[in-house]
mmCIF entry with sequence, helices, sheets and N, C-alpha, C, O atoms, coordinates in Angstrom:
data_MODEL
# 
_entry.id   MODEL 
# 
_entity.id                         1 
_entity.type                       polymer 
_entity.pdbx_number_of_molecules   1 
# 
_entity_poly.entity_id                      1 
_entity_poly.type                           'polypeptide(L)' 
_entity_poly.nstd_linkage                   no 
_entity_poly.nstd_monomer                   no 
_entity_poly.pdbx_seq_one_letter_code       
;(UNK)(UNK)(UNK)(UNK)(UNK)(UNK)(UNK)(UNK)(UNK)(UNK)(UNK)(UNK)(UNK)(UNK)(UNK)(UNK)
(UNK)(UNK)(UNK)(UNK)(UNK)(UNK)(UNK)(UNK)(UNK)(UNK)(UNK)(UNK)(UNK)
;
_entity_poly.pdbx_seq_one_letter_code_can   XXXXXXXXXXXXXXXXXXXXXXXXXXXXX 
_entity_poly.pdbx_strand_id                 A 
# 
loop_
_entity_poly_seq.entity_id 
_entity_poly_seq.num 
_entity_poly_seq.mon_id 
_entity_poly_seq.hetero 
1 1  UNK n 
1 2  UNK n 
1 3  UNK n 
1 4  UNK n 
1 5  UNK n 
1 6  UNK n 
1 7  UNK n 
1 8  UNK n 
1 9  UNK n 
1 10 UNK n 
1 11 UNK n 
1 12 UNK n 
1 13 UNK n 
1 14 UNK n 
1 15 UNK n 
1 16 UNK n 
1 17 UNK n 
1 18 UNK n 
1 19 UNK n 
1 20 UNK n 
1 21 UNK n 
1 22 UNK n 
1 23 UNK n 
1 24 UNK n 
1 25 UNK n 
1 26 UNK n 
1 27 UNK n 
1 28 UNK n 
1 29 UNK n 
# 
_struct_asym.id          A 
_struct_asym.entity_id   1 
# 
_struct_conf.conf_type_id            HELX_P 
_struct_conf.id                      HELX_P1 
_struct_conf.pdbx_PDB_helix_id       AA1 
_struct_conf.beg_label_comp_id       UNK 
_struct_conf.beg_label_asym_id       A 
_struct_conf.beg_label_seq_id        2 
_struct_conf.pdbx_beg_PDB_ins_code   ? 
_struct_conf.end_label_comp_id       UNK 
_struct_conf.end_label_asym_id       A 
_struct_conf.end_label_seq_id        26 
_struct_conf.pdbx_end_PDB_ins_code   ? 
_struct_conf.beg_auth_comp_id        UNK 
_struct_conf.beg_auth_asym_id        A 
_struct_conf.beg_auth_seq_id         2 
_struct_conf.end_auth_comp_id        UNK 
_struct_conf.end_auth_asym_id        A 
_struct_conf.end_auth_seq_id         26 
_struct_conf.pdbx_PDB_helix_class    1 
_struct_conf.details                 ? 
_struct_conf.pdbx_PDB_helix_length   25 
# 
_struct_conf_type.id          HELX_P 
_struct_conf_type.criteria    ? 
_struct_conf_type.reference   ? 
# 
loop_
_atom_site.group_PDB 
_atom_site.id 
_atom_site.type_symbol 
_atom_site.label_atom_id 
_atom_site.label_alt_id 
_atom_site.label_comp_id 
_atom_site.label_asym_id 
_atom_site.label_entity_id 
_atom_site.label_seq_id 
_atom_site.pdbx_PDB_ins_code 
_atom_site.Cartn_x 
_atom_site.Cartn_y 
_atom_site.Cartn_z 
_atom_site.occupancy 
_atom_site.B_iso_or_equiv 
_atom_site.pdbx_formal_charge 
_atom_site.auth_seq_id 
_atom_site.auth_comp_id 
_atom_site.auth_asym_id 
_atom_site.auth_atom_id 
_atom_site.pdbx_PDB_model_num 
ATOM 1   N N  . UNK A 1 1  ? -9.504  17.345  -9.806  1.00 0.00 ? 1  UNK A N  1 
ATOM 2   C CA . UNK A 1 1  ? -9.812  16.595  -8.580  1.00 0.00 ? 1  UNK A CA 1 
ATOM 3   C C  . UNK A 1 1  ? -9.684  15.096  -8.838  1.00 0.00 ? 1  UNK A C  1 
ATOM 4   O O  . UNK A 1 1  ? -9.241  14.335  -7.978  1.00 0.00 ? 1  UNK A O  1 
ATOM 5   N N  . UNK A 1 2  ? -10.085 14.691  -10.053 1.00 0.00 ? 2  UNK A N  1 
ATOM 6   C CA . UNK A 1 2  ? -10.020 13.262  -10.348 1.00 0.00 ? 2  UNK A CA 1 
ATOM 7   C C  . UNK A 1 2  ? -8.569  12.778  -10.363 1.00 0.00 ? 2  UNK A C  1 
ATOM 8   O O  . UNK A 1 2  ? -8.270  11.688  -9.877  1.00 0.00 ? 2  UNK A O  1 
ATOM 9   N N  . UNK A 1 3  ? -7.669  13.592  -10.923 1.00 0.00 ? 3  UNK A N  1 
ATOM 10  C CA . UNK A 1 3  ? -6.260  13.191  -10.958 1.00 0.00 ? 3  UNK A CA 1 
ATOM 11  C C  . UNK A 1 3  ? -5.719  13.025  -9.544  1.00 0.00 ? 3  UNK A C  1 
ATOM 12  O O  . UNK A 1 3  ? -5.003  12.066  -9.256  1.00 0.00 ? 3  UNK A O  1 
ATOM 13  N N  . UNK A 1 4  ? -6.064  13.962  -8.661  1.00 0.00 ? 4  UNK A N  1 
ATOM 14  C CA . UNK A 1 4  ? -5.599  13.863  -7.280  1.00 0.00 ? 4  UNK A CA 1 
ATOM 15  C C  . UNK A 1 4  ? -6.151  12.611  -6.615  1.00 0.00 ? 4  UNK A C  1 
ATOM 16  O O  . UNK A 1 4  ? -5.445  11.943  -5.860  1.00 0.00 ? 4  UNK A O  1 
ATOM 17  N N  . UNK A 1 5  ? -7.423  12.290  -6.897  1.00 0.00 ? 5  UNK A N  1 
ATOM 18  C CA . UNK A 1 5  ? -8.036  11.111  -6.289  1.00 0.00 ? 5  UNK A CA 1 
ATOM 19  C C  . UNK A 1 5  ? -7.329  9.856   -6.782  1.00 0.00 ? 5  UNK A C  1 
ATOM 20  O O  . UNK A 1 5  ? -7.038  8.959   -5.990  1.00 0.00 ? 5  UNK A O  1 
ATOM 21  N N  . UNK A 1 6  ? -7.051  9.783   -8.076  1.00 0.00 ? 6  UNK A N  1 
ATOM 22  C CA . UNK A 1 6  ? -6.358  8.612   -8.616  1.00 0.00 ? 6  UNK A CA 1 
ATOM 23  C C  . UNK A 1 6  ? -4.975  8.475   -7.993  1.00 0.00 ? 6  UNK A C  1 
ATOM 24  O O  . UNK A 1 6  ? -4.553  7.370   -7.654  1.00 0.00 ? 6  UNK A O  1 
ATOM 25  N N  . UNK A 1 7  ? -4.270  9.593   -7.842  1.00 0.00 ? 7  UNK A N  1 
ATOM 26  C CA . UNK A 1 7  ? -2.940  9.548   -7.237  1.00 0.00 ? 7  UNK A CA 1 
ATOM 27  C C  . UNK A 1 7  ? -3.024  9.055   -5.802  1.00 0.00 ? 7  UNK A C  1 
ATOM 28  O O  . UNK A 1 7  ? -2.193  8.261   -5.362  1.00 0.00 ? 7  UNK A O  1 
ATOM 29  N N  . UNK A 1 8  ? -4.037  9.530   -5.071  1.00 0.00 ? 8  UNK A N  1 
ATOM 30  C CA . UNK A 1 8  ? -4.194  9.103   -3.673  1.00 0.00 ? 8  UNK A CA 1 
ATOM 31  C C  . UNK A 1 8  ? -4.481  7.610   -3.609  1.00 0.00 ? 8  UNK A C  1 
ATOM 32  O O  . UNK A 1 8  ? -3.936  6.909   -2.757  1.00 0.00 ? 8  UNK A O  1 
ATOM 33  N N  . UNK A 1 9  ? -5.339  7.116   -4.509  1.00 0.00 ? 9  UNK A N  1 
ATOM 34  C CA . UNK A 1 9  ? -5.668  5.684   -4.512  1.00 0.00 ? 9  UNK A CA 1 
ATOM 35  C C  . UNK A 1 9  ? -4.420  4.866   -4.844  1.00 0.00 ? 9  UNK A C  1 
ATOM 36  O O  . UNK A 1 9  ? -4.172  3.828   -4.231  1.00 0.00 ? 9  UNK A O  1 
ATOM 37  N N  . UNK A 1 10 ? -3.635  5.339   -5.820  1.00 0.00 ? 10 UNK A N  1 
ATOM 38  C CA . UNK A 1 10 ? -2.427  4.595   -6.189  1.00 0.00 ? 10 UNK A CA 1 
ATOM 39  C C  . UNK A 1 10 ? -1.448  4.545   -5.026  1.00 0.00 ? 10 UNK A C  1 
ATOM 40  O O  . UNK A 1 10 ? -0.875  3.495   -4.739  1.00 0.00 ? 10 UNK A O  1 
ATOM 41  N N  . UNK A 1 11 ? -1.255  5.686   -4.351  1.00 0.00 ? 11 UNK A N  1 
ATOM 42  C CA . UNK A 1 11 ? -0.320  5.733   -3.217  1.00 0.00 ? 11 UNK A CA 1 
ATOM 43  C C  . UNK A 1 11 ? -0.816  4.841   -2.083  1.00 0.00 ? 11 UNK A C  1 
ATOM 44  O O  . UNK A 1 11 ? -0.030  4.127   -1.460  1.00 0.00 ? 11 UNK A O  1 
ATOM 45  N N  . UNK A 1 12 ? -2.125  4.883   -1.816  1.00 0.00 ? 12 UNK A N  1 
ATOM 46  C CA . UNK A 1 12 ? -2.671  4.073   -0.719  1.00 0.00 ? 12 UNK A CA 1 
ATOM 47  C C  . UNK A 1 12 ? -2.536  2.586   -1.043  1.00 0.00 ? 12 UNK A C  1 
ATOM 48  O O  . UNK A 1 12 ? -2.214  1.785   -0.166  1.00 0.00 ? 12 UNK A O  1 
ATOM 49  N N  . UNK A 1 13 ? -2.782  2.214   -2.310  1.00 0.00 ? 13 UNK A N  1 
ATOM 50  C CA . UNK A 1 13 ? -2.660  0.807   -2.695  1.00 0.00 ? 13 UNK A CA 1 
ATOM 51  C C  . UNK A 1 13 ? -1.204  0.349   -2.573  1.00 0.00 ? 13 UNK A C  1 
ATOM 52  O O  . UNK A 1 13 ? -0.936  -0.736  -2.057  1.00 0.00 ? 13 UNK A O  1 
ATOM 53  N N  . UNK A 1 14 ? -0.265  1.174   -3.046  1.00 0.00 ? 14 UNK A N  1 
ATOM 54  C CA . UNK A 1 14 ? 1.157   0.813   -2.941  1.00 0.00 ? 14 UNK A CA 1 
ATOM 55  C C  . UNK A 1 14 ? 1.548   0.670   -1.478  1.00 0.00 ? 14 UNK A C  1 
ATOM 56  O O  . UNK A 1 14 ? 2.260   -0.265  -1.111  1.00 0.00 ? 14 UNK A O  1 
ATOM 57  N N  . UNK A 1 15 ? 1.085   1.595   -0.639  1.00 0.00 ? 15 UNK A N  1 
ATOM 58  C CA . UNK A 1 15 ? 1.402   1.533   0.785   1.00 0.00 ? 15 UNK A CA 1 
ATOM 59  C C  . UNK A 1 15 ? 0.842   0.263   1.406   1.00 0.00 ? 15 UNK A C  1 
ATOM 60  O O  . UNK A 1 15 ? 1.494   -0.366  2.240   1.00 0.00 ? 15 UNK A O  1 
ATOM 61  N N  . UNK A 1 16 ? -0.381  -0.119  0.996   1.00 0.00 ? 16 UNK A N  1 
ATOM 62  C CA . UNK A 1 16 ? -1.002  -1.326  1.550   1.00 0.00 ? 16 UNK A CA 1 
ATOM 63  C C  . UNK A 1 16 ? -0.225  -2.569  1.130   1.00 0.00 ? 16 UNK A C  1 
ATOM 64  O O  . UNK A 1 16 ? -0.009  -3.474  1.936   1.00 0.00 ? 16 UNK A O  1 
ATOM 65  N N  . UNK A 1 17 ? 0.193   -2.609  -0.124  1.00 0.00 ? 17 UNK A N  1 
ATOM 66  C CA . UNK A 1 17 ? 0.962   -3.764  -0.617  1.00 0.00 ? 17 UNK A CA 1 
ATOM 67  C C  . UNK A 1 17 ? 2.293   -3.872  0.123   1.00 0.00 ? 17 UNK A C  1 
ATOM 68  O O  . UNK A 1 17 ? 2.686   -4.959  0.549   1.00 0.00 ? 17 UNK A O  1 
ATOM 69  N N  . UNK A 1 18 ? 2.985   -2.741  0.273   1.00 0.00 ? 18 UNK A N  1 
ATOM 70  C CA . UNK A 1 18 ? 4.283   -2.748  0.966   1.00 0.00 ? 18 UNK A CA 1 
ATOM 71  C C  . UNK A 1 18 ? 4.097   -3.164  2.423   1.00 0.00 ? 18 UNK A C  1 
ATOM 72  O O  . UNK A 1 18 ? 4.882   -3.953  2.949   1.00 0.00 ? 18 UNK A O  1 
ATOM 73  N N  . UNK A 1 19 ? 3.056   -2.633  3.076   1.00 0.00 ? 19 UNK A N  1 
ATOM 74  C CA . UNK A 1 19 ? 2.815   -2.962  4.485   1.00 0.00 ? 19 UNK A CA 1 
ATOM 75  C C  . UNK A 1 19 ? 2.506   -4.453  4.628   1.00 0.00 ? 19 UNK A C  1 
ATOM 76  O O  . UNK A 1 19 ? 2.998   -5.102  5.550   1.00 0.00 ? 19 UNK A O  1 
ATOM 77  N N  . UNK A 1 20 ? 1.689   -5.001  3.714   1.00 0.00 ? 20 UNK A N  1 
ATOM 78  C CA . UNK A 1 20 ? 1.333   -6.421  3.804   1.00 0.00 ? 20 UNK A CA 1 
ATOM 79  C C  . UNK A 1 20 ? 2.573   -7.290  3.569   1.00 0.00 ? 20 UNK A C  1 
ATOM 80  O O  . UNK A 1 20 ? 2.760   -8.307  4.239   1.00 0.00 ? 20 UNK A O  1 
ATOM 81  N N  . UNK A 1 21 ? 3.413   -6.887  2.620   1.00 0.00 ? 21 UNK A N  1 
ATOM 82  C CA . UNK A 1 21 ? 4.641   -7.655  2.352   1.00 0.00 ? 21 UNK A CA 1 
ATOM 83  C C  . UNK A 1 21 ? 5.546   -7.640  3.580   1.00 0.00 ? 21 UNK A C  1 
ATOM 84  O O  . UNK A 1 21 ? 6.060   -8.683  3.985   1.00 0.00 ? 21 UNK A O  1 
ATOM 85  N N  . UNK A 1 22 ? 5.744   -6.462  4.173   1.00 0.00 ? 22 UNK A N  1 
ATOM 86  C CA . UNK A 1 22 ? 6.603   -6.365  5.358   1.00 0.00 ? 22 UNK A CA 1 
ATOM 87  C C  . UNK A 1 22 ? 6.013   -7.188  6.497   1.00 0.00 ? 22 UNK A C  1 
ATOM 88  O O  . UNK A 1 22 ? 6.753   -7.836  7.237   1.00 0.00 ? 22 UNK A O  1 
ATOM 89  N N  . UNK A 1 23 ? 4.686   -7.170  6.647   1.00 0.00 ? 23 UNK A N  1 
ATOM 90  C CA . UNK A 1 23 ? 4.044   -7.928  7.722   1.00 0.00 ? 23 UNK A CA 1 
ATOM 91  C C  . UNK A 1 23 ? 4.268   -9.425  7.525   1.00 0.00 ? 23 UNK A C  1 
ATOM 92  O O  . UNK A 1 23 ? 4.577   -10.136 8.480   1.00 0.00 ? 23 UNK A O  1 
ATOM 93  N N  . UNK A 1 24 ? 4.113   -9.910  6.280   1.00 0.00 ? 24 UNK A N  1 
ATOM 94  C CA . UNK A 1 24 ? 4.302   -11.342 6.016   1.00 0.00 ? 24 UNK A CA 1 
ATOM 95  C C  . UNK A 1 24 ? 5.763   -11.734 6.216   1.00 0.00 ? 24 UNK A C  1 
ATOM 96  O O  . UNK A 1 24 ? 6.053   -12.817 6.724   1.00 0.00 ? 24 UNK A O  1 
ATOM 97  N N  . UNK A 1 25 ? 6.698   -10.840 5.811   1.00 0.00 ? 25 UNK A N  1 
ATOM 98  C CA . UNK A 1 25 ? 8.129   -11.151 5.956   1.00 0.00 ? 25 UNK A CA 1 
ATOM 99  C C  . UNK A 1 25 ? 8.511   -11.184 7.430   1.00 0.00 ? 25 UNK A C  1 
ATOM 100 O O  . UNK A 1 25 ? 9.283   -12.044 7.854   1.00 0.00 ? 25 UNK A O  1 
ATOM 101 N N  . UNK A 1 26 ? 7.972   -10.248 8.214   1.00 0.00 ? 26 UNK A N  1 
ATOM 102 C CA . UNK A 1 26 ? 8.329   -10.172 9.634   1.00 0.00 ? 26 UNK A CA 1 
ATOM 103 C C  . UNK A 1 26 ? 7.504   -11.137 10.478  1.00 0.00 ? 26 UNK A C  1 
ATOM 104 O O  . UNK A 1 26 ? 7.733   -11.253 11.682  1.00 0.00 ? 26 UNK A O  1 
ATOM 105 N N  . UNK A 1 27 ? 6.542   -11.833 9.862   1.00 0.00 ? 27 UNK A N  1 
ATOM 106 C CA . UNK A 1 27 ? 5.688   -12.745 10.620  1.00 0.00 ? 27 UNK A CA 1 
ATOM 107 C C  . UNK A 1 27 ? 6.526   -13.910 11.155  1.00 0.00 ? 27 UNK A C  1 
ATOM 108 O O  . UNK A 1 27 ? 7.166   -14.613 10.372  1.00 0.00 ? 27 UNK A O  1 
ATOM 109 N N  . UNK A 1 28 ? 6.533   -14.123 12.449  1.00 0.00 ? 28 UNK A N  1 
ATOM 110 C CA . UNK A 1 28 ? 7.322   -15.223 13.029  1.00 0.00 ? 28 UNK A CA 1 
ATOM 111 C C  . UNK A 1 28 ? 6.708   -16.576 12.698  1.00 0.00 ? 28 UNK A C  1 
ATOM 112 O O  . UNK A 1 28 ? 5.578   -16.873 13.085  1.00 0.00 ? 28 UNK A O  1 
ATOM 113 N N  . UNK A 1 29 ? 7.474   -17.396 11.972  1.00 0.00 ? 29 UNK A N  1 
ATOM 114 C CA . UNK A 1 29 ? 6.957   -18.722 11.593  1.00 0.00 ? 29 UNK A CA 1 
ATOM 115 C C  . UNK A 1 29 ? 7.719   -19.801 12.368  1.00 0.00 ? 29 UNK A C  1 
ATOM 116 O O  . UNK A 1 29 ? 7.445   -20.990 12.202  1.00 0.00 ? 29 UNK A O  1 
# 
């Protein structure tokens, strides 16, 4: 269960980083 939890946290963190990067890139300046 711990391995699955770590994998989920890693995937969620990567997704958050990618989403934040895309948001900053697409942000109209």
